[in-house]
N, C-alpha and C positions, 0 to 999 in steps of 0.2 A: 363643331362636332356634327358629323353626318350620320344619320340614322338610316339603317337599311329597313325599308318598310315591307319588303317582300315576305319575310316570315310572318309578320303580323297579318298581312293581307291573306296569306294562304291559310293561316289558322282560323281567321274569321270566316273565310269561304267554306272551309271544311265543317266548321261548327254549324253554320246556317244550312249547308246542304244536307247535313245528316238529320236535321230536325224537320226538313221538308218532306211531307208525305202526300201522295196522291189521294184525292178524294174518291170515294166509292161512287157507284152509279146512283144518281138521285132519282127524284120522282118525275123527271122530265120537264121541270120548270113550273112556273106559277100557273095555276088554273084560272080560267076566266071567272071574274066575279069575286075572286078572293082578295086578300090584302096584298098590296104591291110589295115585292121584296127587292126591287131594283134600287140601286143607290147610284146617284150621279157622281162621276169622278171629275167633274169640271173644276171645282175649287182647288183640290189638291194638285191636280195635274197642271193647272195654269200657274200655280205658285212655284211648283218645281221647275217648270219651263222658264219662268221669269228669273228664278234664282240661278239657273244654269246659264242663261244669257248674260246676266250681270257678272257672274264668275268668269265667263269666257272673255268678256270685254275687259275686265280688270287684268286678266293674264296677258291679253294682247297689248294693252297699254303699258304694262310693266316691262314686257319684252322689248318694246320700241325704245323705252327710255334708257 
């Protein structure tokens, strides 16, 4: 049984795009001497990169077999 994923993808895309709003102008960033508000994205980004590489290798190995 083959499932067409295009309608589900389009519905998901439209629902997420409709809820995305632009942010208004901020205060211009953090002021010197204040509490830091920056958050490093190292942990999540490296996990996503490793997961994508593992998925790609799995797909390539499955295609060769």
